N, CA, C and O atoms as CSV, one atom per row, in Angstrom:
chain,resi,resn,atom,element,x,y,z
A,1,MET,N,N,9.042,7.820,14.205
A,1,MET,CA,C,8.041,6.730,14.011
A,1,MET,C,C,6.677,7.350,13.971
A,1,MET,O,O,6.327,8.153,14.837
A,2,SER,N,N,5.895,6.987,12.969
A,2,SER,CA,C,4.578,7.534,12.841
A,2,SER,C,C,3.661,6.964,13.956
A,2,SER,O,O,3.966,5.959,14.599
A,3,ASN,N,N,2.542,7.656,14.140
A,3,ASN,CA,C,1.599,7.159,15.151
A,3,ASN,C,C,1.084,5.754,14.809
A,3,ASN,O,O,0.897,4.909,15.683
A,4,LEU,N,N,0.868,5.542,13.531
A,4,LEU,CA,C,0.332,4.238,13.118
A,4,LEU,C,C,1.323,3.123,13.461
A,4,LEU,O,O,0.944,2.076,13.988
A,5,VAL,N,N,2.592,3.367,13.153
A,5,VAL,CA,C,3.649,2.367,13.408
A,5,VAL,C,C,3.764,2.160,14.935
A,5,VAL,O,O,3.903,1.022,15.382
A,6,ALA,N,N,3.711,3.201,15.714
A,6,ALA,CA,C,3.782,3.054,17.164
A,6,ALA,C,C,2.559,2.272,17.703
A,6,ALA,O,O,2.686,1.447,18.607
A,7,GLU,N,N,1.400,2.548,17.136
A,7,GLU,CA,C,0.212,1.809,17.570
A,7,GLU,C,C,0.307,0.332,17.232
A,7,GLU,O,O,-0.044,-0.529,18.039
A,8,ILE,N,N,0.800,0.043,15.996
A,8,ILE,CA,C,0.968,-1.340,15.595
A,8,ILE,C,C,1.982,-2.055,16.489
A,8,ILE,O,O,1.766,-3.201,16.882
A,9,ALA,N,N,3.072,-1.387,16.805
A,9,ALA,CA,C,4.096,-1.934,17.663
A,9,ALA,C,C,3.552,-2.286,19.009
A,9,ALA,O,O,3.901,-3.323,19.574
A,10,GLU,N,N,2.705,-1.444,19.534
A,10,GLU,CA,C,2.076,-1.731,20.890
A,10,GLU,C,C,1.163,-2.907,20.784
A,10,GLU,O,O,1.098,-3.711,21.714
A,11,LYS,N,N,0.432,-3.054,19.662
A,11,LYS,CA,C,-0.518,-4.172,19.541
A,11,LYS,C,C,0.283,-5.460,19.367
A,11,LYS,O,O,-0.126,-6.514,19.853
A,12,ILE,N,N,1.432,-5.382,18.671
A,12,ILE,CA,C,2.229,-6.608,18.522
A,12,ILE,C,C,2.704,-7.148,19.832
A,12,ILE,O,O,2.809,-8.361,20.010
A,13,LYS,N,N,2.995,-6.262,20.756
A,13,LYS,CA,C,3.428,-6.692,22.104
A,13,LYS,C,C,2.347,-7.499,22.796
A,13,LYS,O,O,2.661,-8.270,23.703
A,14,LEU,N,N,1.093,-7.358,22.410
A,14,LEU,CA,C,-0.003,-8.087,23.004
A,14,LEU,C,C,-0.115,-9.521,22.497
A,14,LEU,O,O,-0.768,-10.357,23.122
A,15,LEU,N,N,0.515,-9.797,21.376
A,15,LEU,CA,C,0.484,-11.077,20.757
A,15,LEU,C,C,1.362,-12.098,21.523
A,15,LEU,O,O,2.325,-11.740,22.201
A,16,SER,N,N,0.989,-13.350,21.383
A,16,SER,CA,C,1.890,-14.414,21.985
A,16,SER,C,C,3.170,-14.460,21.141
A,16,SER,O,O,3.257,-13.913,20.041
A,17,THR,N,N,4.131,-15.131,21.715
A,17,THR,CA,C,5.406,-15.287,20.998
A,17,THR,C,C,5.189,-15.983,19.669
A,17,THR,O,O,5.759,-15.575,18.656
A,18,ASP,N,N,4.360,-17.042,19.655
A,18,ASP,CA,C,4.080,-17.759,18.411
A,18,ASP,C,C,3.430,-16.864,17.381
A,18,ASP,O,O,3.748,-16.932,16.194
A,19,GLU,N,N,2.496,-16.004,17.849
A,19,GLU,CA,C,1.835,-15.094,16.914
A,19,GLU,C,C,2.802,-14.050,16.372
A,19,GLU,O,O,2.743,-13.670,15.203
A,20,GLN,N,N,3.696,-13.595,17.253
A,20,GLN,CA,C,4.679,-12.604,16.819
A,20,GLN,C,C,5.622,-13.222,15.759
A,20,GLN,O,O,5.964,-12.566,14.775
A,21,HIS,N,N,6.032,-14.473,15.967
A,21,HIS,CA,C,6.851,-15.152,14.991
A,21,HIS,C,C,6.145,-15.357,13.677
A,21,HIS,O,O,6.748,-15.192,12.617
A,22,ALA,N,N,4.873,-15.717,13.725
A,22,ALA,CA,C,4.096,-15.939,12.540
A,22,ALA,C,C,3.967,-14.613,11.764
A,22,ALA,O,O,4.065,-14.598,10.537
A,23,LEU,N,N,3.747,-13.511,12.482
A,23,LEU,CA,C,3.632,-12.220,11.848
A,23,LEU,C,C,4.983,-11.835,11.207
A,23,LEU,O,O,5.015,-11.332,10.084
A,24,LEU,N,N,6.061,-12.068,11.906
A,24,LEU,CA,C,7.367,-11.771,11.357
A,24,LEU,C,C,7.647,-12.555,10.111
A,24,LEU,O,O,8.186,-11.994,9.157
A,25,ARG,N,N,7.305,-13.843,10.064
A,25,ARG,CA,C,7.487,-14.682,8.872
A,25,ARG,C,C,6.653,-14.083,7.731
A,25,ARG,O,O,7.150,-14.014,6.607
A,26,MET,N,N,5.434,-13.657,7.965
A,26,MET,CA,C,4.592,-13.065,6.923
A,26,MET,C,C,5.233,-11.793,6.383
A,26,MET,O,O,5.293,-11.598,5.169
A,27,LEU,N,N,5.713,-10.925,7.271
A,27,LEU,CA,C,6.359,-9.699,6.831
A,27,LEU,C,C,7.593,-9.986,6.018
A,27,LEU,O,O,7.809,-9.359,4.981
A,28,LEU,N,N,8.413,-10.925,6.468
A,28,LEU,CA,C,9.651,-11.233,5.733
A,28,LEU,C,C,9.364,-11.809,4.349
A,28,LEU,O,O,10.087,-11.538,3.389
A,29,GLN,N,N,8.275,-12.625,4.258
A,29,GLN,CA,C,7.918,-13.195,2.948
A,29,GLN,C,C,7.520,-12.058,2.011
A,29,GLN,O,O,7.860,-12.117,0.830
A,30,ASP,N,N,6.839,-11.058,2.464
A,30,ASP,CA,C,6.411,-9.936,1.669
A,30,ASP,C,C,7.634,-9.192,1.135
A,30,ASP,O,O,7.649,-8.775,-0.023
A,31,THR,N,N,8.657,-9.024,1.972
A,31,THR,CA,C,9.825,-8.302,1.534
A,31,THR,C,C,10.694,-9.147,0.599
A,31,THR,O,O,11.402,-8.606,-0.251
A,32,GLU,N,N,10.639,-10.461,0.754
A,32,GLU,CA,C,11.423,-11.364,-0.120
A,32,GLU,C,C,10.865,-11.320,-1.545
A,32,GLU,O,O,11.625,-11.457,-2.504
A,33,VAL,N,N,9.565,-11.134,-1.698
A,33,VAL,CA,C,8.992,-11.026,-3.017
A,33,VAL,C,C,9.539,-9.801,-3.732
A,33,VAL,O,O,9.849,-9.840,-4.922
A,34,ALA,N,N,9.651,-8.703,-2.971
A,34,ALA,CA,C,10.230,-7.480,-3.560
A,34,ALA,C,C,11.646,-7.681,-3.948
A,34,ALA,O,O,12.086,-7.191,-4.988
A,35,ASP,N,N,12.413,-8.429,-3.095
A,35,ASP,CA,C,13.812,-8.738,-3.409
A,35,ASP,C,C,13.942,-9.568,-4.682
A,35,ASP,O,O,14.857,-9.367,-5.480
A,36,GLU,N,N,13.006,-10.508,-4.856
A,36,GLU,CA,C,13.023,-11.334,-6.051
A,36,GLU,C,C,12.844,-10.504,-7.296
A,36,GLU,O,O,13.503,-10.724,-8.313
A,37,ASP,N,N,11.909,-9.508,-7.200
A,37,ASP,CA,C,11.663,-8.612,-8.307
A,37,ASP,C,C,12.912,-7.786,-8.598
A,37,ASP,O,O,13.236,-7.556,-9.764
A,38,ALA,N,N,13.617,-7.336,-7.566
A,38,ALA,CA,C,14.860,-6.571,-7.754
A,38,ALA,C,C,15.913,-7.459,-8.356
A,38,ALA,O,O,16.643,-7.033,-9.252
A,39,ASP,N,N,16.011,-8.691,-7.882
A,39,ASP,CA,C,16.997,-9.651,-8.446
A,39,ASP,C,C,16.724,-9.894,-9.909
A,39,ASP,O,O,17.668,-9.927,-10.699
A,40,GLN,N,N,15.510,-10.062,-10.300
A,40,GLN,CA,C,15.194,-10.246,-11.748
A,40,GLN,C,C,15.548,-9.003,-12.503
A,40,GLN,O,O,16.102,-9.111,-13.597
A,41,ALA,N,N,15.270,-7.847,-12.002
A,41,ALA,CA,C,15.618,-6.597,-12.693
A,41,ALA,C,C,17.106,-6.478,-12.886
A,41,ALA,O,O,17.556,-6.023,-13.937
A,42,TRP,N,N,17.899,-6.882,-11.878
A,42,TRP,CA,C,19.343,-6.844,-12.042
A,42,TRP,C,C,19.819,-7.860,-13.050
A,42,TRP,O,O,20.715,-7.568,-13.842
A,43,ARG,N,N,19.237,-9.056,-13.042
A,43,ARG,CA,C,19.597,-10.087,-14.035
A,43,ARG,C,C,19.329,-9.521,-15.451
A,43,ARG,O,O,20.156,-9.650,-16.353
A,44,ASP,N,N,18.165,-8.903,-15.609
A,44,ASP,CA,C,17.805,-8.338,-16.942
A,44,ASP,C,C,18.793,-7.232,-17.338
A,44,ASP,O,O,19.160,-7.114,-18.507
A,45,GLU,N,N,19.216,-6.433,-16.369
A,45,GLU,CA,C,20.177,-5.355,-16.677
A,45,GLU,C,C,21.532,-5.926,-17.083
A,45,GLU,O,O,22.167,-5.418,-18.007
A,46,VAL,N,N,21.981,-6.988,-16.394
A,46,VAL,CA,C,23.246,-7.641,-16.708
A,46,VAL,C,C,23.207,-8.182,-18.147
A,46,VAL,O,O,24.147,-8.008,-18.923
A,47,VAL,N,N,22.109,-8.832,-18.469
A,47,VAL,CA,C,21.951,-9.366,-19.829
A,47,VAL,C,C,22.029,-8.246,-20.859
A,47,VAL,O,O,22.699,-8.383,-21.882
A,48,ARG,N,N,21.334,-7.122,-20.584
A,48,ARG,CA,C,21.286,-6.004,-21.518
A,48,ARG,C,C,22.693,-5.460,-21.700
A,48,ARG,O,O,23.106,-5.196,-22.829
A,49,ARG,N,N,23.443,-5.285,-20.610
A,49,ARG,CA,C,24.806,-4.764,-20.695
A,49,ARG,C,C,25.753,-5.707,-21.403
A,49,ARG,O,O,26.616,-5.247,-22.152
A,50,VAL,N,N,25.631,-7.015,-21.199
A,50,VAL,CA,C,26.522,-7.955,-21.877
A,50,VAL,C,C,26.240,-7.905,-23.355
A,50,VAL,O,O,27.165,-7.894,-24.168
A,51,LYS,N,N,24.952,-7.874,-23.719
A,51,LYS,CA,C,24.630,-7.742,-25.183
A,51,LYS,C,C,25.185,-6.471,-25.780
A,51,LYS,O,O,25.651,-6.486,-26.919
A,52,ALA,N,N,25.152,-5.350,-25.037
A,52,ALA,CA,C,25.705,-4.112,-25.508
A,52,ALA,C,C,27.211,-4.209,-25.707
A,52,ALA,O,O,27.749,-3.686,-26.683
A,53,ILE,N,N,27.878,-4.868,-24.795
A,53,ILE,CA,C,29.358,-5.049,-24.894
A,53,ILE,C,C,29.646,-5.920,-26.084
A,53,ILE,O,O,30.516,-5.575,-26.883
A,54,ARG,N,N,28.964,-7.032,-26.247
A,54,ARG,CA,C,29.238,-7.959,-27.317
A,54,ARG,C,C,28.975,-7.332,-28.709
A,54,ARG,O,O,29.672,-7.626,-29.680
A,55,SER,N,N,27.956,-6.467,-28.768
A,55,SER,CA,C,27.623,-5.818,-30.034
A,55,SER,C,C,28.546,-4.659,-30.367
A,55,SER,O,O,28.568,-4.172,-31.498
A,56,GLY,N,N,29.317,-4.218,-29.358
A,56,GLY,CA,C,30.205,-3.118,-29.546
A,56,GLY,C,C,29.564,-1.777,-29.211
A,56,GLY,O,O,30.254,-0.758,-29.184
A,57,GLU,N,N,28.303,-1.756,-28.965
A,57,GLU,CA,C,27.572,-0.538,-28.612
A,57,GLU,C,C,28.089,0.131,-27.353
A,57,GLU,O,O,28.184,1.356,-27.288
A,58,ALA,N,N,28.427,-0.685,-26.337
A,58,ALA,CA,C,28.915,-0.086,-25.073
A,58,ALA,C,C,30.228,0.542,-25.230
A,58,ALA,O,O,30.485,1.591,-24.640
A,59,ALA,N,N,31.105,-0.065,-26.021
A,59,ALA,CA,C,32.450,0.494,-26.261
A,59,ALA,C,C,32.367,1.771,-27.051
A,59,ALA,O,O,33.114,2.708,-26.769
A,60,LEU,N,N,31.487,1.851,-28.036
A,60,LEU,CA,C,31.286,3.028,-28.834
A,60,LEU,C,C,30.722,4.146,-27.990
A,60,LEU,O,O,31.163,5.290,-28.104
A,61,ARG,N,N,29.781,3.847,-27.167
A,61,ARG,CA,C,29.140,4.863,-26.344
A,61,ARG,C,C,30.185,5.433,-25.373
A,61,ARG,O,O,30.239,6.647,-25.177
A,62,ALA,N,N,31.014,4.573,-24.763
A,62,ALA,CA,C,32.026,5.034,-23.825
A,62,ALA,C,C,33.029,5.943,-24.549
A,62,ALA,O,O,33.427,6.979,-24.017
A,63,LEU,N,N,33.421,5.564,-25.728
A,63,LEU,CA,C,34.385,6.304,-26.523
A,63,LEU,C,C,33.792,7.689,-26.843
A,63,LEU,O,O,34.478,8.700,-26.696
A,64,GLN,N,N,32.553,7.739,-27.268
A,64,GLN,CA,C,31.855,8.977,-27.623
A,64,GLN,C,C,31.760,9.864,-26.392
A,64,GLN,O,O,31.973,11.071,-26.509
A,65,GLU,N,N,31.445,9.317,-25.200
A,65,GLU,CA,C,31.326,10.139,-24.005
A,65,GLU,C,C,32.702,10.694,-23.633
A,65,GLU,O,O,32.787,11.827,-23.158
A,66,TRP,N,N,33.810,9.913,-23.840
A,66,TRP,CA,C,35.141,10.347,-23.497
A,66,TRP,C,C,35.561,11.476,-24.411
A,66,TRP,O,O,36.221,12.414,-23.964
A,67,GLN,N,N,35.191,11.410,-25.696
A,67,GLN,CA,C,35.577,12.383,-26.643
A,67,GLN,C,C,34.834,13.736,-26.455
A,67,GLN,O,O,35.340,14.792,-26.837
A,68,ASP,N,N,33.632,13.671,-25.861
A,68,ASP,CA,C,32.882,14.923,-25.623
A,68,ASP,C,C,33.365,15.700,-24.534
A,68,ASP,O,O,32.817,16.763,-24.243
């Protein structure tokens, strides 16, 4: 644990329970935004792969890789 994280952890202990819960909610909301970005990236990747399969590109690429 870095010194900064240890220092923050000590300061969090000084907060009331309600303040700690509010801080936790804020931190979780920040990470959920990142998860939503990752979810969207995965949805985009799935769409790209389905299009490649339907167009035959994915099957051709797999066959070419197998033949090499």
